[in-house]
C-alpha positions as CSV (number, residue, x, y, z in Angstrom):
1,M,0.1,0.1,0.1
2,G,2.9,2.4,0.7
3,Q,4.0,2.3,-2.8
4,L,0.6,3.5,-4.2
5,A,-0.1,7.0,-4.7
6,F,-3.4,8.2,-3.0
7,E,-5.0,11.6,-2.9
8,G,-5.3,12.3,0.9
9,T,-4.7,9.5,3.7
10,P,-4.0,6.1,2.3
11,P,-6.7,3.6,3.2
12,S,-5.6,0.7,5.5
13,A,-5.2,-2.6,4.1
14,G,-7.5,-4.2,6.6
15,D,-10.1,-1.7,5.8
16,L,-9.8,-2.5,2.0
17,S,-10.0,-6.4,2.7
18,R,-13.2,-6.1,4.8
19,K,-14.8,-3.8,2.0
20,W,-13.7,-6.4,-0.5
21,H,-14.9,-9.4,1.1
22,V,-18.3,-7.6,1.6
23,M,-18.7,-6.9,-2.1
24,I,-17.5,-10.5,-2.9
25,D,-20.3,-11.9,-0.6
26,G,-22.9,-9.6,-2.3
27,A,-21.7,-10.8,-5.7
28,R,-22.3,-14.4,-4.7
29,Q,-25.6,-13.9,-3.4
30,V,-26.7,-12.2,-6.6
31,V,-25.2,-15.2,-8.8
32,A,-26.9,-17.5,-6.4
33,A,-30.3,-15.9,-6.9
34,L,-30.2,-15.8,-10.8
35,P,-31.1,-18.8,-12.9
36,P,-28.1,-21.0,-13.9
37,A,-29.4,-21.1,-17.5
38,E,-28.8,-17.2,-17.7
39,A,-25.2,-17.5,-16.3
40,G,-22.9,-14.9,-18.4
41,K,-25.9,-12.8,-19.7
42,A,-26.4,-9.1,-18.7
43,V,-29.5,-8.5,-16.6
44,F,-32.1,-6.0,-17.4
45,L,-35.2,-4.7,-15.8
46,R,-38.2,-5.1,-18.4
47,S,-37.9,-1.3,-18.6
48,G,-34.6,-1.7,-20.5
49,E,-32.5,-0.4,-17.7
50,L,-29.5,-2.4,-16.3
51,C,-30.5,-4.2,-13.2
52,R,-28.9,-3.3,-10.1
53,D,-31.1,-4.9,-7.6
54,E,-30.1,-6.5,-4.1
55,P,-30.4,-10.4,-4.0
56,A,-33.8,-10.2,-2.2
57,D,-35.3,-8.0,-4.9
58,L,-33.9,-10.2,-7.7
59,T,-35.8,-13.1,-6.3
60,D,-39.1,-11.1,-6.4
61,R,-38.4,-9.9,-9.9
62,L,-37.7,-13.4,-11.2
63,R,-41.0,-14.5,-9.7
64,G,-42.8,-11.8,-11.3
65,K,-40.9,-12.2,-14.7
66,G,-39.6,-8.7,-14.1
67,L,-36.1,-9.3,-15.5
68,A,-34.8,-9.7,-19.2
69,F,-31.4,-11.4,-20.0
70,H,-29.1,-10.3,-22.8
71,Q,-26.5,-12.7,-24.3
72,G,-24.8,-10.3,-26.5
73,R,-22.4,-7.5,-25.7
74,V,-23.8,-4.3,-24.6
75,R,-21.1,-2.0,-25.3
76,G,-22.4,1.5,-26.3
77,A,-25.8,0.3,-27.5
78,L,-28.4,-1.0,-25.0
79,P,-30.8,-3.7,-26.4
80,V,-34.5,-2.8,-26.8
81,F,-37.1,-5.2,-25.2
82,V,-40.5,-5.5,-26.3
83,V,-42.7,-6.7,-23.7
84,P,-46.1,-8.4,-25.1
85,A,-49.2,-7.0,-24.0
86,R,-51.0,-9.1,-21.2
């Protein structure tokens, strides 16, 4: 850490480690909540926005068919999803 340049006081390695582990645990929960058949795909809300939900919200959206999965590359162009009328 001492060899890296920080603006202001450098963070402690312990604090960074704890934050990193919290983020990894959250990512594991998200992966566990999503269907295995959709692994590797971008996850969108039906509105076309990228999904940034917490794991519990993902489960609710999956039950309500509120998510869409995109297997291609997103890059600069977001896909358009057509939601059939009910």
